N, C-alpha and C positions, 0 to 999 in steps of 0.2 A: 582640304586637298593635300595630298603628299607633295613634298618638295620636287620629287623626281618627276611629277606629272606636270610641272610648270613648263611653259614655253621657255626657250633659252633666254629671251629677252626679259621675261618675268622673273626668272631665276636670278639674273644679274641685277635687276632692279631691286629684288628682295635682299640680295647680298649687300647692296650698296646702302640700304636703308638703315635707320638708327635703331636697329633691332639686333640682338646677339646671334640669331640664327636666320638663315644658314651662315655658318662661319667657316673657319679654316678647315675644320674636320670634314664638313660636308663637301667643301671645295676639293679637298684631297681625294675623296671618294669619286667626285666627278672626273678629276684628272685621270684616275685609274680607269674609269669607264671609257674615257676618250682614248686611252692607250690601248685598251682591248679592241675598241672599234677600228682603230687604224690598222692594227695587226690583222684583224679579221679581214679587213679590206685587201691587204696584201695577199693573204691566203686566197681569197675569192678571185683575185686577179691572176692567180697562178693556176687555179683549178680549171680543168677542161681544155687546156692548151697542150698541143702535141709536144712541144719542146720541153715541157715540164712534166711529161707523163710519169717519169720515175718518182716524182714527189707528189703526185696527185692525191694519193690515198692519205698521205701524211698531212697535206695542206687541208684536206677536207676535215680531218680530225682537229686540226688546229683551229679552223673556222668555227667548228662546233664548240670547242672549249672556250674560245674567246667570247662567243655569243652567250654562253652560260654565265661566264664571269662578269660580262658587261651587266647583265641583269642583276647579279648579286651586288656589284658596286653601286648600282642605282638605288637598291634597297639601303645600302650603307649610308647614302646621303641622309635619309631619314633617321636611320639608327643613331648616327652621330648627333643629330639635333635632339632626338629624344634623350640620349644620354646626358646632354647638357641640361635639358629641362629637369631631369631627375636630381641633378646636383642642385639646381636652383630651388627646387621644391624642398629639398632637404634643409637648405639654409633658411628657408621661410618657416620651418617648424617652430612652435612655441618653445621658450626657454626660461620660463618664469620659475619653475621649480627644479629641484635637483634631478628628479625623475625625468622631467621634460628635457633637461640639458643632456642627460645621458642618452636618452633615446635620439635626440637631435644629432649628437656627436656620432652615434653608431650609424645613423642613416647617412650622414655626410661622408663617413669613411666608406660605406658600402657603395654609395653613388659615385664617389670620386674614383674608387677602384674600378668600377664598371666603365666610367668615362675614360679611363686609361686603357682598358682592355679592348674597347670597340675600335679605336684607331690602330691599336697594335694588330688586331685581326686584319684590318684593311692593309697595313703595311706588309705583314707576313704573306697575305694572299697575293698582293701585287708583286712582292719580291719573288714568289714561287713562279711567276709567269715570265720573268725576265729571260731565263734560258730558252724558253719556247719563242719569245720575241727575237732573241739572238738567232735561233735556228731559222726563223722565218726570214730574217735579213740575209742569212747565208744562202738558203736554198729557194727562196721565193722569187717571184718575178722581179728582176732587177730594176725595171722601169718604175717600180713603186718603192724602191729601197729607201728613198728619203722619207716617204710617208711612214714607212715602218720604223725608221729611226725617231721620227717625231713621236710616234706611238710609244716607243720605249722611253723617250725622254719624258713624256707625259706620265708614264708609270713611275719613273724616277722621282719626278715632282711629287706624285702621290705618296710614295714611300717616305721621302724626307719630311714632307708636310705632316703626314700622319704621326710620324715619330716625334716631331716637334710637339704635337698635341699630347702625345703620351708623356713626354717629359714635363710639360706644364702641369699636368694632373698629378704626376708623381710627387710634386712638391707639397701637396696637401695630404699625402698618405703616410700614416704612422708606422705601418708594417715595414721595417727597414729591410727585411730579407726579400719581401716582394719588390721593394723599390730597387734594391741592388740587382735583382734578377732581371727586371724590366730594363734598367739602364744598360746592362750588359747586352741584352738583346738589341737595344737601340744602337749601341756602338757597333755591333757586328753587322747589322743590316745596313747601316749608313755606309760603312767601309766597303762592303761587298757590292752594294748598289752602285757606288761611284766607280768602282773598278770595272763592272760590266758596262756601264755607260761609256766609259773612256774607250774600252775595247770596241764597242759598237761604232762610235764616232770615227775612230781610226779606220775601221773597215769600210765605212761609207765614203770616206775621203778618197779611198782608192778607186771608187766606182763612179765618181762624178767629175 
């Protein structure tokens, strides 16, 4: 059974068990899915109401976009777990001979590189939604504004958590140009994410 198909209680129990998956990367993807769900809710609470007729079409588009991304983030829960398994499988390869050692080292590098790319994809995709979430806070039903902010904050958590997983895996990668490029992306995304969240919090403080 896929992790995304577990009941919420089952997923939490599995996360708490003495097994490495689902771990932080899968939880990051789940946070992103929660963020899109709450933003979709704000859009749906805006759609079809006369007082928000001027943003109705836009909110319908946002609801569709968030539904699509929610499904993708749910898939990422399992993608992250699979990436971890590939790394572990690589470390379990035989290393008795020089050829075996070379093959094992190459597989470890390939798997670890992939294990850094999967959470980076989650972080970048979640980050790409922050401006839309901000727009939903500005133009959506104000009665659901705090729900929308929680959604954005869930997305922030997803981004920072995913980037942490990126950095952890970068420590095992020998390609320094790749490592430097990914670290620079992490720095930029972390900074911009926190700036958007701070702006969103200040906005909602004026509305409650």
